[in-house]
N, C-alpha and C positions, 0 to 999 in steps of 0.2 A: 503473544503480545500484539495488540492492535493499536495503531496510531492513526488518528483521524485528523485530516487537515481540511479546514474550511476553504471555500472558494476565495480567490484573491484576484482583483483586477489591478494590473500594474499600470504605471503611468504611460507606458508605451501602447496601452490598449489591449495587450495580451491578457487573456483570462486563464488563470490556473484553476481548473475545476476542483470541486470537492472530491477528495480521494482518501482512501484508507489503505494502510500497509499492514499486513499481518505477517508475523515472523513466528515460525514453528520449527521443531526438530524435523529434519528431512527423513530420518529413519522411522520415527513412530508418530509424527504429527502432533507431539506434545506442545501445547501453547506455553511458550517460554515467557518469563517476565524479564524486566530490564536487568535485574541483578544476575540472571543466568546467562546472558549473552556472551560474557567473557570467559565462561567455563570451557574446559577441554572436552567434557563428556556431558551427555544429556542426563538431567537429574531424574528422569522418568524411566528410560530404557537402558541407560549406561553406555550407549554407543558413542563413538567419537562424535562430537557435536559438529554437525554440518547443517547450516541454516537454510531454510526454504522461505523465500519472501513472495507473497502474493499481493498484487495491487488491484484494488477495485476503484473504478472511476465513475462518478455520477455525472451523466450528461443531462442537462436540463433543456437544452434547445440545440437545434442544428441549423446553421445558417443556410439560406438558399444559395445554391451554386449553379451557375449557368442559366438562370432563369431571371427574367425581368419581372418586376412587380408593377402592375398597372394600377 
């Protein structure tokens, strides 16, 4: 299962970048859907369900650090 979150700029000025979370079976890598997350075993390999989560973050710009702009 992949869940994608769009970038959000909070009132404090903090920007939460666009990111995606992927949830799969840790034993076989099967892409689980939301209804399978509460199960005790993987519906593909039958192993006890242990989830693996991967997060991908999209960075669109990097602020200058330690440099002055003229």
